[in-house]
Backbone as a chain_set.jsonl record, in Angstrom:
{"seq": "MTGSPGKHERRGLLLVVSSPSGAGKTTLARRLLEAEADTLQLSVSVTTRPMRPGENDGVDYWFLDGARFTQMREDGELLEWAQVFGNSYGTPRKDVETAIASGRDVLFDVDWQGGRQLAESMPDDVVRVFILPPSAEVLESRLKSRNQDNADVIAVRMAQASNEISHWIEYDYVIVNADIDRSFDELRAVLAAERLKRERQTRLTSLVEQLQRDLGESFRS", "coords": {"N": [[-18.975, -38.185, 0.612], [-18.757, -34.627, 1.075], [-18.926, -31.186, -0.532], [-16.663, -29.235, -2.137], [-13.346, -28.564, -3.565], [-11.605, -25.086, -3.669], [-11.484, -21.598, -4.321], [-10.675, -19.728, -1.524], [-12.392, -17.613, -0.555], [-11.27, -14.424, 0.997], [-10.296, -11.245, 2.944], [-9.563, -8.548, 1.992], [-6.262, -6.415, 1.768], [-4.206, -3.858, 3.686], [-1.704, -2.759, 1.813], [1.309, -0.716, 2.405], [3.664, 1.154, 0.804], [6.596, 2.929, 1.138], [9.402, 5.288, 1.259], [12.47, 6.601, 0.709], [12.781, 9.226, -1.505], [13.608, 8.368, -4.296], [14.528, 6.099, -4.1], [13.385, 3.6, -4.955], [10.733, 3.244, -4.856], [8.447, 3.977, -6.582], [8.173, 3.084, -9.037], [8.285, 0.435, -8.536], [5.992, -0.203, -7.459], [4.638, 0.536, -9.37], [4.663, -1.838, -11.132], [4.376, -3.994, -9.618], [1.477, -3.37, -9.529], [0.541, -3.491, -12.291], [1.192, -6.154, -12.53], [0.13, -7.637, -10.631], [-2.551, -7.191, -11.409], [-5.508, -7.668, -11.648], [-6.711, -8.269, -8.989], [-5.492, -6.197, -7.246], [-5.432, -2.976, -5.914], [-4.53, 0.688, -6.428], [-5.019, 3.058, -4.771], [-6.753, 5.775, -4.566], [-6.158, 9.293, -3.863], [-7.64, 12.078, -1.948], [-8.026, 15.407, -2.858], [-6.723, 18.927, -2.319], [-5.174, 20.173, -4.191], [-4.769, 21.856, -7.171], [-5.643, 20.495, -10.204], [-3.613, 19.465, -13.017], [-2.224, 19.629, -16.008], [-3.389, 16.767, -17.953], [-4.014, 15.284, -16.228], [-6.026, 13.077, -14.417], [-9.879, 13.442, -12.962], [-10.737, 10.915, -10.175], [-9.08, 9.726, -11.596], [-6.211, 10.22, -11.127], [-5.935, 11.601, -8.674], [-8.951, 12.456, -6.704], [-9.837, 15.739, -7.003], [-10.794, 18.046, -4.847], [-12.494, 20.877, -2.994], [-11.235, 23.239, -0.214], [-13.401, 23.37, 1.627], [-15.147, 20.887, 1.337], [-12.991, 19.256, 1.57], [-12.341, 19.81, 4.291], [-14.78, 19.207, 5.566], [-14.83, 16.551, 5.279], [-12.721, 15.426, 6.906], [-13.367, 16.123, 9.145], [-15.831, 14.556, 9.515], [-14.432, 12.359, 9.884], [-14.539, 10.784, 7.651], [-11.637, 10.038, 6.431], [-9.12, 8.289, 5.854], [-6.603, 8.499, 6.994], [-4.644, 11.692, 6.743], [-3.114, 15.008, 5.116], [-0.838, 17.951, 5.141], [1.037, 19.515, 1.952], [3.493, 21.442, 1.0], [1.037, 23.468, 1.398], [-1.196, 22.593, 0.249], [-3.83, 19.818, 1.08], [-3.696, 16.698, 1.316], [-5.599, 13.276, 1.041], [-6.737, 10.155, 2.327], [-9.779, 8.412, 0.995], [-11.73, 6.762, 3.238], [-14.205, 5.112, 2.823], [-13.872, 4.099, 0.172], [-12.189, 2.228, 0.475], [-12.448, 0.65, 2.43], [-14.47, -0.69, 1.456], [-13.322, -2.064, -0.611], [-11.615, -3.848, 0.585], [-13.325, -5.374, 1.746], [-14.425, -6.449, -0.144], [-12.471, -8.35, -0.967], [-10.251, -7.557, -2.539], [-7.129, -5.705, -3.028], [-4.984, -2.656, -1.495], [-2.994, -0.906, -2.452], [-0.794, 1.842, -1.678], [1.05, 4.034, -1.67], [2.863, 6.257, -0.099], [4.038, 8.413, 2.336], [6.023, 8.191, 5.514], [4.926, 8.763, 7.54], [1.984, 8.907, 6.82], [1.862, 6.315, 6.622], [1.749, 5.69, 9.024], [-0.484, 6.396, 9.866], [-2.549, 5.278, 8.769], [-2.219, 2.581, 9.205], [-2.811, 2.644, 12.398], [-5.243, 3.593, 11.775], [-6.835, 1.203, 11.119], [-5.418, -1.317, 12.047], [-5.34, -4.358, 11.797], [-5.769, -4.926, 8.961], [-2.911, -3.467, 7.791], [-0.113, -4.149, 6.34], [2.83, -2.825, 5.904], [5.401, -1.85, 4.362], [9.07, -1.34, 3.7], [11.449, 0.641, 1.728], [14.804, 0.591, 1.063], [17.488, 2.837, 0.046], [20.393, 0.607, -1.518], [22.751, 2.15, -0.67], [23.904, 5.443, 0.113], [25.479, 6.963, -2.278], [24.527, 5.677, -4.138], [21.582, 6.176, -3.44], [21.766, 9.223, -4.005], [22.928, 8.842, -6.703], [20.545, 8.189, -8.409], [18.862, 9.609, -7.852], [19.963, 11.864, -9.546], [19.974, 10.989, -12.208], [17.345, 10.832, -12.699], [16.9, 13.458, -13.954], [15.145, 15.34, -13.142], [14.904, 17.118, -10.917], [17.11, 20.338, -9.614], [20.083, 20.55, -8.598], [20.096, 21.683, -6.136], [17.729, 21.372, -5.432], [17.43, 18.316, -5.552], [19.746, 18.261, -3.157], [18.29, 19.109, -1.026], [16.243, 16.778, -0.564], [18.041, 14.767, -0.651], [18.565, 15.328, 1.746], [16.476, 15.53, 3.353], [16.323, 12.429, 3.265], [17.632, 11.129, 5.445], [15.919, 11.398, 7.826], [13.815, 9.953, 6.966], [14.294, 7.916, 6.52], [15.366, 6.858, 8.762], [12.319, 5.876, 10.15], [12.353, 3.233, 9.564], [12.162, 1.222, 11.116], [9.882, 0.906, 12.258], [8.183, -0.414, 10.0], [6.673, -3.499, 8.932], [8.142, -5.189, 7.016], [11.606, -5.257, 5.498], [12.698, -4.213, 2.271], [15.742, -3.637, 0.784], [16.602, -2.16, -1.818], [18.969, -2.766, -4.458], [18.814, -4.423, -6.755], [16.4, -4.168, -9.058], [15.071, -5.985, -10.394], [15.075, -8.413, -8.503], [14.276, -7.074, -5.902], [11.727, -6.289, -6.703], [10.678, -9.473, -6.495], [10.695, -9.54, -4.095], [8.772, -7.959, -2.842], [6.394, -9.02, -4.427], [6.318, -11.469, -3.113], [5.612, -10.623, -0.141], [3.526, -9.835, -0.569], [2.126, -11.908, -1.205], [2.183, -13.992, 0.561], [1.321, -12.689, 3.214], [-1.534, -12.423, 2.139], [-1.893, -15.244, 2.408], [-2.598, -15.19, 5.516], [-4.029, -16.943, 7.98], [-5.806, -15.318, 9.356], [-7.216, -14.067, 7.425], [-8.277, -15.333, 5.986], [-11.097, -15.613, 4.977], [-12.98, -17.857, 4.786], [-11.891, -20.289, 6.186], [-12.685, -21.082, 8.309], [-15.548, -22.681, 8.39], [-14.636, -24.269, 6.368], [-12.533, -25.991, 7.42], [-14.353, -27.136, 9.125], [-16.05, -28.378, 7.67], [-14.588, -30.499, 5.87], [-13.51, -31.882, 8.372], [-16.377, -32.934, 9.394], [-16.562, -34.525, 6.919], [-14.713, -36.39, 7.039], [-15.342, -37.699, 9.54], [-17.579, -39.028, 8.373], [-16.387, -40.883, 6.909], [-14.335, -42.268, 7.963], [-16.495, -43.161, 9.776], [-17.966, -44.817, 7.96]], "CA": [[-18.489, -37.069, 1.188], [-19.786, -33.277, 0.688], [-17.951, -29.991, -0.592], [-15.442, -28.983, -3.275], [-12.112, -27.624, -3.15], [-11.731, -24.111, -4.926], [-10.871, -20.48, -4.311], [-11.136, -19.41, -0.338], [-12.592, -15.848, 0.021], [-10.748, -13.709, 1.84], [-10.122, -10.037, 3.306], [-8.238, -7.694, 1.35], [-5.168, -6.161, 3.219], [-3.931, -2.459, 2.233], [-0.754, -2.936, 1.514], [1.772, 0.366, 2.297], [5.009, 1.008, 0.549], [7.214, 3.589, 1.918], [10.841, 4.764, 0.924], [13.165, 7.917, 0.406], [12.538, 9.699, -3.187], [14.522, 7.809, -5.562], [14.687, 4.564, -3.912], [12.405, 2.85, -6.101], [9.275, 2.822, -4.208], [7.206, 4.331, -7.747], [9.035, 1.633, -10.26], [8.209, -1.313, -7.572], [4.452, 0.065, -7.279], [3.801, 0.539, -10.409], [5.26, -3.374, -11.774], [3.505, -4.664, -8.714], [0.295, -3.08, -9.952], [0.672, -4.286, -13.541], [1.491, -7.588, -12.163], [-1.705, -7.992, -9.717], [-3.972, -6.116, -11.545], [-6.948, -8.789, -10.998], [-6.53, -8.292, -7.222], [-4.421, -5.327, -6.394], [-5.954, -1.779, -6.581], [-3.834, 2.111, -5.895], [-5.465, 4.223, -3.526], [-6.735, 7.129, -5.236], [-6.304, 10.023, -2.392], [-8.611, 13.111, -2.063], [-6.257, 16.574, -2.831], [-7.443, 20.191, -2.902], [-4.375, 20.863, -5.426], [-5.1, 22.104, -8.551], [-5.557, 19.955, -11.399], [-2.425, 19.751, -13.914], [-2.593, 19.297, -17.408], [-3.213, 15.302, -18.711], [-4.59, 14.505, -14.734], [-7.617, 13.196, -14.445], [-10.543, 13.133, -11.632], [-10.926, 10.358, -9.661], [-7.811, 8.492, -11.88], [-4.615, 10.305, -10.346], [-6.802, 11.981, -7.566], [-10.245, 12.963, -6.752], [-9.778, 16.891, -6.42], [-11.81, 18.601, -3.996], [-12.427, 22.441, -2.512], [-10.788, 23.033, 1.114], [-14.342, 23.3, 2.918], [-15.362, 19.747, 1.345], [-11.681, 18.512, 2.594], [-12.513, 19.87, 5.579], [-15.489, 17.947, 6.081], [-14.355, 14.894, 5.378], [-12.071, 14.971, 7.781], [-13.798, 16.315, 10.685], [-16.404, 13.728, 9.833], [-14.165, 10.874, 9.832], [-14.326, 9.885, 6.28], [-10.555, 10.012, 5.857], [-8.33, 7.237, 6.855], [-5.035, 9.64, 6.816], [-4.241, 12.825, 6.038], [-1.497, 15.832, 5.545], [-1.224, 18.673, 4.414], [2.158, 18.982, 1.593], [3.443, 22.459, 0.281], [0.095, 24.543, 1.236], [-2.494, 21.536, -0.143], [-4.336, 19.115, 1.906], [-4.494, 15.249, 0.533], [-6.431, 12.156, 2.294], [-7.088, 8.965, 1.578], [-11.136, 8.028, 1.505], [-12.37, 5.208, 3.815], [-15.353, 4.413, 1.94], [-13.514, 3.272, -1.004], [-10.796, 1.408, 0.709], [-13.583, -0.415, 3.307], [-15.142, -1.696, 0.15], [-12.317, -2.679, -1.716], [-10.992, -5.025, 1.267], [-14.283, -6.715, 2.252], [-14.759, -7.435, -1.358], [-11.136, -9.444, -1.408], [-9.047, -6.822, -2.92], [-6.049, -5.559, -1.767], [-5.048, -1.691, -2.084], [-1.272, -0.43, -2.332], [-0.349, 2.814, -0.467], [2.431, 5.022, -2.551], [3.05, 7.091, 0.752], [5.784, 8.693, 3.538], [5.579, 7.097, 6.552], [3.506, 9.915, 8.287], [0.341, 8.526, 5.861], [1.678, 4.752, 6.784], [1.709, 5.285, 10.788], [-1.748, 6.301, 10.025], [-3.116, 3.795, 7.938], [-1.776, 1.43, 10.61], [-3.591, 3.149, 13.632], [-7.123, 3.69, 11.845], [-6.663, -0.233, 10.147], [-4.237, -1.838, 12.202], [-5.509, -5.063, 11.524], [-5.712, -4.569, 7.622], [-2.668, -2.557, 7.042], [0.869, -4.426, 6.188], [4.062, -2.143, 5.693], [7.34, -2.077, 3.885], [9.91, 0.447, 3.603], [12.362, 0.561, 0.654], [15.831, 1.35, 1.272], [18.442, 1.924, -0.993], [21.623, -0.174, -0.921], [24.136, 3.205, -0.265], [23.788, 6.725, -0.078], [25.827, 6.724, -3.363], [23.05, 4.802, -5.194], [20.489, 6.962, -3.93], [22.353, 10.311, -4.767], [23.039, 8.75, -8.359], [19.28, 7.821, -8.748], [17.682, 11.148, -8.017], [20.295, 12.726, -10.872], [20.081, 10.217, -13.101], [16.147, 11.167, -13.134], [16.741, 14.653, -14.23], [14.02, 15.887, -13.022], [15.221, 18.397, -10.131], [18.31, 20.479, -10.121], [21.242, 20.29, -7.583], [19.317, 22.211, -4.787], [16.372, 20.02, -4.563], [18.701, 16.761, -4.856], [20.355, 18.208, -2.387], [17.322, 18.765, -0.228], [15.763, 15.453, -1.241], [19.143, 13.745, 0.227], [19.02, 15.628, 3.492], [15.22, 14.495, 4.251], [16.149, 10.705, 3.019], [17.963, 10.54, 7.002], [14.726, 11.679, 8.214], [12.424, 9.27, 6.121], [14.621, 6.013, 6.864], [15.198, 6.461, 10.316], [11.436, 5.434, 10.288], [12.567, 2.359, 8.734], [11.593, 0.523, 12.06], [8.189, 0.594, 12.209], [7.794, -0.865, 9.088], [6.98, -4.882, 8.909], [8.916, -5.853, 6.13], [12.647, -3.757, 4.701], [13.304, -4.317, 1.18], [16.876, -3.179, 0.28], [16.648, -2.14, -3.526], [20.054, -3.17, -4.907], [18.349, -4.526, -8.207], [14.794, -3.621, -9.33], [14.225, -6.876, -10.294], [14.968, -9.454, -7.253], [13.237, -6.347, -4.626], [10.007, -6.836, -7.344], [10.005, -10.321, -6.339], [10.509, -9.768, -2.731], [7.565, -7.431, -3.031], [5.317, -9.923, -4.778], [6.53, -12.469, -2.46], [5.616, -10.241, 0.421], [1.946, -9.322, -0.894], [1.588, -13.499, -1.678], [2.606, -14.44, 2.119], [0.198, -11.982, 3.876], [-2.73, -13.138, 2.005], [-2.603, -16.52, 2.967], [-2.776, -15.242, 6.902], [-5.115, -17.253, 8.591], [-7.306, -14.401, 10.089], [-7.415, -13.017, 6.604], [-8.7, -16.504, 5.113], [-12.959, -15.917, 5.9], [-14.129, -19.248, 5.017], [-11.586, -21.361, 6.59], [-13.032, -21.918, 9.355], [-16.409, -23.294, 7.619], [-14.079, -24.98, 5.528], [-12.397, -27.226, 8.01], [-15.363, -27.914, 9.862], [-16.913, -29.271, 6.486], [-13.651, -31.213, 6.078], [-14.195, -32.559, 9.872], [-17.497, -33.574, 9.216], [-16.695, -35.129, 6.046], [-13.792, -37.245, 7.382], [-15.816, -38.407, 9.955], [-18.596, -40.067, 7.589], [-15.954, -41.949, 5.789], [-14.288, -43.313, 9.01], [-17.572, -44.032, 10.378], [-18.475, -45.77, 7.001]], "C": [[-18.814, -35.546, 0.05], [-18.607, -32.667, 0.301], [-17.128, -30.173, -1.801], [-14.527, -28.248, -3.037], [-12.284, -26.305, -4.101], [-10.933, -22.846, -4.161], [-11.776, -20.595, -2.702], [-11.467, -18.106, -0.492], [-11.522, -15.783, 1.072], [-10.907, -12.412, 2.304], [-8.739, -9.781, 2.889], [-7.288, -7.438, 2.199], [-5.162, -4.412, 2.399], [-2.535, -2.366, 3.049], [0.512, -1.076, 1.477], [3.559, 0.378, 1.909], [5.797, 2.346, 0.764], [9.132, 3.839, 0.975], [10.837, 6.223, 0.29], [13.172, 8.168, -0.899], [13.686, 9.035, -3.413], [15.358, 6.574, -5.097], [14.02, 3.737, -4.863], [11.251, 2.499, -5.719], [8.408, 2.638, -5.579], [7.276, 3.211, -8.358], [8.229, 0.137, -9.669], [6.14, -1.412, -7.74], [3.714, 0.622, -8.076], [3.956, -1.136, -11.131], [4.342, -3.512, -10.908], [1.765, -4.21, -9.35], [-0.166, -3.525, -11.446], [0.519, -5.545, -13.395], [-0.058, -8.674, -11.281], [-2.864, -7.158, -10.228], [-5.274, -6.471, -11.588], [-7.336, -8.309, -9.566], [-5.669, -7.356, -6.45], [-4.82, -3.776, -7.256], [-4.967, -0.357, -5.986], [-4.977, 2.439, -5.475], [-5.821, 5.616, -4.308], [-7.188, 8.089, -3.972], [-7.308, 10.934, -3.166], [-7.46, 14.505, -1.968], [-7.191, 17.995, -3.154], [-6.295, 21.295, -3.714], [-5.207, 20.743, -6.323], [-4.916, 20.82, -9.722], [-4.707, 20.06, -12.504], [-2.963, 19.021, -14.68], [-2.583, 17.369, -17.735], [-3.392, 14.675, -16.76], [-6.122, 14.171, -15.098], [-8.654, 12.636, -12.976], [-11.047, 11.936, -11.558], [-9.892, 9.257, -10.238], [-6.666, 8.996, -11.063], [-5.546, 10.909, -9.198], [-7.969, 12.538, -7.585], [-10.057, 14.451, -6.07], [-10.932, 17.748, -5.94], [-11.309, 20.146, -3.659], [-12.17, 22.446, -1.275], [-12.204, 22.938, 1.666], [-15.207, 21.765, 2.183], [-14.401, 18.781, 2.224], [-12.057, 18.691, 3.682], [-13.396, 19.051, 6.748], [-15.841, 17.019, 6.125], [-13.523, 14.5, 6.409], [-12.259, 15.116, 8.641], [-15.259, 15.109, 10.663], [-16.283, 11.859, 9.193], [-14.061, 10.507, 8.766], [-12.887, 9.871, 5.719], [-9.541, 9.151, 7.174], [-6.844, 7.981, 7.393], [-5.302, 10.823, 5.586], [-3.108, 14.056, 5.91], [-1.82, 16.91, 4.356], [0.562, 19.631, 3.673], [2.468, 20.697, 0.972], [1.904, 23.248, 0.124], [-1.426, 23.288, 0.582], [-2.631, 20.587, 0.414], [-4.511, 17.323, 0.707], [-4.637, 14.134, 1.635], [-6.506, 11.615, 1.507], [-8.694, 8.479, 2.079], [-11.552, 6.886, 2.11], [-13.181, 4.699, 3.425], [-14.618, 3.44, 0.945], [-12.508, 2.562, -0.563], [-11.379, 0.155, 2.109], [-13.985, -1.461, 2.272], [-14.306, -2.472, -0.545], [-11.712, -3.67, -0.279], [-11.826, -5.753, 1.517], [-14.576, -7.302, 1.242], [-13.58, -8.229, -1.514], [-10.24, -9.026, -2.086], [-8.474, -6.203, -2.277], [-6.114, -3.669, -2.718], [-3.595, -1.456, -1.541], [-1.598, 0.865, -2.278], [0.958, 3.453, -0.989], [2.5, 6.048, -1.088], [4.051, 6.919, 1.696], [4.94, 7.567, 4.592], [4.974, 7.682, 7.014], [2.345, 9.073, 7.572], [0.503, 6.585, 6.727], [1.112, 4.328, 7.952], [-0.319, 5.836, 11.177], [-2.683, 5.693, 9.703], [-3.39, 3.026, 8.987], [-1.985, 1.931, 11.861], [-5.19, 3.241, 13.659], [-7.048, 1.882, 11.662], [-5.752, -0.729, 10.895], [-4.545, -3.662, 11.755], [-5.67, -6.07, 9.735], [-4.606, -4.35, 6.741], [-1.088, -3.787, 7.004], [2.041, -3.533, 5.345], [5.103, -2.542, 5.613], [7.791, -1.142, 3.159], [11.077, -0.28, 2.446], [13.417, 0.92, 0.639], [17.065, 1.12, -0.022], [19.844, 1.528, -0.395], [22.876, 1.219, -0.348], [23.585, 4.74, -0.458], [24.361, 7.406, -1.646], [24.737, 6.542, -4.008], [22.352, 6.197, -5.422], [20.91, 8.17, -5.148], [21.994, 10.05, -6.412], [21.468, 8.333, -8.883], [18.333, 9.172, -9.057], [18.638, 11.748, -9.342], [19.782, 12.407, -12.072], [18.061, 10.491, -13.847], [15.502, 12.324, -13.81], [15.552, 15.475, -14.444], [14.01, 17.089, -11.69], [16.804, 18.536, -10.368], [19.057, 20.537, -8.667], [20.777, 20.328, -5.835], [18.293, 21.348, -4.109], [17.002, 18.823, -4.55], [18.974, 16.835, -3.052], [19.143, 18.369, -1.193], [16.678, 17.289, -0.198], [16.672, 14.702, 0.061], [19.305, 13.968, 1.998], [17.763, 15.073, 4.145], [15.243, 13.256, 4.223], [16.497, 10.834, 4.397], [16.713, 10.285, 7.84], [14.235, 10.306, 8.304], [13.266, 7.928, 6.811], [15.16, 5.694, 8.001], [13.408, 6.016, 11.415], [10.884, 3.84, 10.068], [11.825, 0.977, 9.993], [10.328, 0.127, 12.377], [7.18, -0.424, 11.254], [7.537, -2.587, 9.35], [7.96, -5.653, 7.762], [9.916, -4.329, 5.591], [12.991, -4.869, 3.527], [14.947, -3.358, 0.855], [16.67, -3.683, -1.304], [18.148, -2.109, -4.162], [19.552, -3.482, -6.53], [17.181, -4.789, -7.917], [14.202, -5.142, -9.019], [13.851, -8.296, -9.403], [13.79, -8.499, -6.298], [11.775, -6.693, -5.503], [9.987, -8.388, -6.752], [9.899, -10.641, -4.728], [9.738, -9.05, -2.507], [6.537, -8.162, -3.03], [5.322, -10.519, -3.941], [5.963, -12.404, -0.814], [3.864, -10.382, 0.427], [1.208, -11.331, -0.795], [1.756, -14.303, -0.164], [1.241, -13.963, 2.803], [-1.549, -12.282, 3.252], [-3.249, -14.526, 2.353], [-2.571, -16.593, 4.825], [-3.978, -15.991, 6.774], [-6.18, -16.571, 9.027], [-7.756, -13.641, 8.737], [-8.125, -14.078, 5.849], [-10.521, -16.198, 5.459], [-13.144, -17.028, 5.977], [-13.651, -20.453, 5.382], [-12.026, -21.724, 8.001], [-14.531, -22.954, 9.294], [-15.699, -24.484, 6.928], [-13.52, -26.038, 6.362], [-13.326, -27.869, 8.859], [-16.253, -28.803, 8.734], [-15.561, -30.22, 6.429], [-13.925, -32.009, 7.533], [-15.133, -33.515, 9.557], [-17.45, -34.386, 8.056], [-15.667, -36.44, 6.047], [-13.899, -38.034, 8.294], [-16.803, -39.526, 9.284], [-17.613, -40.646, 7.442], [-15.422, -42.476, 6.58], [-15.436, -43.98, 9.577], [-17.98, -45.603, 9.381], [-17.668, -46.635, 6.209]], "O": [[-19.003, -35.452, -1.162], [-17.492, -33.136, 0.53], [-16.992, -31.264, -2.355], [-14.695, -27.253, -2.333], [-12.959, -26.362, -5.128], [-9.914, -23.051, -3.501], [-12.863, -21.135, -2.496], [-10.475, -17.381, -0.569], [-11.037, -16.673, 1.77], [-12.086, -12.155, 2.058], [-7.606, -10.221, 3.085], [-7.248, -8.011, 3.287], [-5.65, -3.928, 1.378], [-2.264, -2.086, 4.217], [0.409, -0.369, 0.474], [4.451, -0.201, 2.53], [5.062, 3.123, 0.155], [9.807, 3.004, 0.372], [9.956, 6.851, -0.296], [13.614, 7.251, -1.591], [14.688, 9.168, -2.71], [16.441, 6.163, -5.513], [14.801, 3.191, -5.643], [10.7, 1.497, -6.177], [7.792, 1.601, -5.829], [6.415, 2.346, -8.202], [7.783, -0.844, -10.264], [5.368, -2.33, -8.015], [2.592, 1.1, -7.908], [2.938, -1.44, -11.752], [3.241, -3.146, -11.318], [0.992, -5.152, -9.522], [-1.327, -3.901, -11.61], [-0.291, -6.134, -14.111], [-0.729, -9.702, -11.368], [-3.802, -6.63, -9.631], [-6.158, -5.616, -11.565], [-8.5, -8.007, -9.307], [-5.207, -7.571, -5.329], [-4.679, -3.445, -8.433], [-4.678, -0.534, -4.803], [-5.985, 1.951, -5.986], [-4.925, 6.424, -4.553], [-8.164, 7.886, -3.249], [-7.725, 10.835, -4.32], [-6.441, 14.604, -1.283], [-8.093, 18.101, -3.984], [-6.344, 22.516, -3.862], [-6.121, 19.929, -6.45], [-3.791, 20.351, -9.893], [-5.103, 20.989, -13.207], [-3.789, 18.123, -14.511], [-1.474, 16.84, -17.667], [-2.811, 13.686, -16.314], [-6.999, 14.735, -15.752], [-8.339, 11.749, -12.182], [-11.749, 11.541, -12.488], [-9.741, 8.165, -9.691], [-6.138, 8.193, -10.293], [-6.012, 9.858, -8.758], [-8.168, 13.241, -8.575], [-10.089, 14.549, -4.843], [-11.882, 18.067, -6.654], [-10.192, 20.603, -3.903], [-12.851, 21.574, -0.735], [-12.13, 22.053, 2.518], [-16.235, 21.63, 2.848], [-14.673, 17.96, 3.099], [-12.201, 17.655, 4.331], [-13.189, 18.577, 7.865], [-16.797, 16.504, 6.704], [-13.547, 13.342, 6.825], [-11.601, 14.482, 9.465], [-15.724, 14.805, 11.761], [-16.942, 10.952, 8.684], [-13.248, 9.583, 8.729], [-12.823, 9.692, 4.503], [-9.322, 9.215, 8.384], [-6.278, 7.596, 8.416], [-5.756, 10.92, 4.446], [-2.173, 13.981, 6.708], [-2.504, 16.914, 3.332], [1.252, 20.265, 4.472], [1.474, 21.185, 0.434], [1.527, 23.618, -0.988], [-2.607, 23.613, 0.708], [-1.551, 20.005, 0.525], [-5.217, 17.058, -0.266], [-4.057, 14.049, 2.717], [-6.45, 11.906, 0.312], [-8.919, 8.209, 3.258], [-11.748, 5.922, 1.369], [-13.106, 3.482, 3.592], [-14.766, 2.217, 0.942], [-11.772, 2.195, -1.48], [-10.805, -0.849, 2.531], [-13.853, -2.685, 2.277], [-14.656, -3.54, -1.046], [-11.127, -4.571, -0.879], [-11.495, -6.935, 1.609], [-14.962, -8.471, 1.278], [-13.734, -8.999, -2.462], [-9.329, -9.789, -2.405], [-8.806, -5.918, -1.127], [-6.701, -3.33, -3.745], [-3.172, -1.769, -0.428], [-2.668, 1.191, -2.791], [1.975, 3.112, -0.386], [1.745, 6.969, -1.399], [4.731, 5.925, 1.953], [4.016, 6.754, 4.584], [3.888, 7.107, 7.076], [1.783, 8.441, 8.467], [-0.399, 5.893, 7.197], [0.406, 3.348, 8.19], [-1.05, 5.711, 12.16], [-3.689, 5.575, 10.402], [-4.461, 2.821, 9.558], [-1.096, 1.548, 12.621], [-6.032, 3.126, 14.549], [-7.463, 1.438, 12.733], [-4.731, -0.587, 10.223], [-3.512, -4.143, 11.288], [-5.675, -7.272, 9.47], [-4.631, -4.632, 5.544], [-1.13, -4.41, 8.064], [2.06, -3.632, 4.118], [5.75, -3.3, 6.336], [7.293, -0.384, 2.327], [11.418, -1.462, 2.403], [13.398, 1.995, 0.04], [17.445, 0.149, -0.676], [20.347, 1.869, 0.676], [23.802, 0.917, 0.404], [22.76, 4.964, -1.344], [23.693, 8.311, -2.146], [24.053, 7.485, -4.405], [22.29, 6.972, -6.376], [20.68, 8.237, -6.356], [21.213, 10.659, -7.143], [21.442, 8.17, -10.103], [17.559, 9.563, -9.93], [17.931, 12.141, -10.271], [19.262, 13.184, -12.872], [17.666, 10.369, -15.007], [14.33, 12.452, -14.165], [15.104, 16.058, -15.43], [13.063, 17.87, -11.603], [17.585, 17.734, -10.879], [18.357, 20.564, -7.654], [20.941, 19.594, -4.86], [18.069, 20.876, -2.994], [17.129, 18.256, -3.464], [18.678, 16.08, -2.126], [19.232, 17.484, -0.342], [17.064, 16.805, 0.866], [16.317, 14.276, 1.16], [19.777, 13.34, 2.946], [17.774, 14.365, 5.152], [14.438, 12.648, 4.928], [15.444, 10.618, 4.996], [16.478, 9.23, 8.43], [14.197, 9.612, 9.321], [12.725, 7.101, 7.545], [15.439, 4.543, 8.338], [13.25, 5.901, 12.631], [9.775, 3.331, 10.231], [11.128, 0.027, 9.637], [9.928, -0.983, 12.725], [6.091, -0.955, 11.473], [8.39, -3.029, 10.12], [8.388, -6.79, 7.964], [9.582, -3.164, 5.379], [13.408, -6.012, 3.708], [14.783, -2.145, 0.733], [16.6, -4.789, -1.841], [18.426, -0.928, -4.371], [19.949, -2.745, -7.432], [16.771, -5.407, -6.935], [13.434, -5.546, -8.146], [12.853, -9.012, -9.486], [12.689, -8.957, -5.992], [10.849, -7.299, -4.964], [8.815, -8.571, -6.421], [9.3, -11.573, -4.192], [9.591, -9.276, -1.306], [5.75, -8.211, -2.085], [4.201, -10.473, -3.434], [5.804, -13.428, -0.15], [3.168, -10.928, 1.283], [0.112, -11.735, -0.408], [1.228, -15.413, -0.097], [0.257, -14.691, 2.926], [-2.544, -12.315, 3.975], [-4.4, -14.925, 2.53], [-2.532, -17.662, 5.433], [-4.802, -15.881, 5.866], [-7.316, -17.037, 9.107], [-8.552, -12.707, 8.825], [-8.692, -13.606, 4.863], [-10.991, -16.829, 6.405], [-13.479, -17.509, 7.06], [-14.268, -21.505, 5.216], [-11.598, -22.689, 8.634], [-14.618, -23.901, 10.076], [-16.212, -25.603, 6.956], [-13.983, -27.148, 6.102], [-13.151, -29.01, 9.286], [-16.991, -29.746, 9.017], [-15.659, -30.93, 7.43], [-14.796, -32.877, 7.469], [-14.877, -34.713, 9.441], [-18.413, -35.153, 8.033], [-15.77, -37.354, 5.229], [-13.123, -38.985, 8.401], [-16.792, -40.709, 9.624], [-17.817, -41.572, 8.227], [-15.7, -43.667, 6.434], [-15.427, -45.181, 9.846], [-18.178, -46.772, 9.712], [-18.195, -47.416, 5.416]]}, "num_chains": 1, "name": "protein.A"}
């Protein structure tokens, strides 16, 4: 018999994680990136926003001028893009396609609009997970405990949360984040299961054919 067992080659996937502000999306994303550092990378967006102190080009964002961003958008070089508070943000297509073709997964920490655009651009590769808070009271408490926003900003975020949550039905998986450790385990389980999908394991056909040939030879002998 020929052939040997081993790690099967596979196509990477786009893991989109969305939630209203304060539901725990960023914390879960960071933990997942740390736990899956060998095979999972964060998508680095391009933006026209000025670089802030402590940020690094190519690490936090790729910082571009408006003309270059417009050119990328018009040339189809962006998988998704949006304008936020007068600045443009987008996901470079080439970097993502290169990563998943090599078997690496790409994590996206984006809102429902970005998730929808990614699903339209690469429907066979996108897996969408929505993070829900267990209650409105818990969401408000988490926003206040961050000590990042004043009362007016928190009120705006709470008002926006209802609209964001209304898009949960568009997602493949929904995690109710009542406990961060349990939610992390659930998010990691989603990633593990999606990696095993038949259509992403690119060598399965040749493996099965080889197994059948080897089993046929064994039976005849």
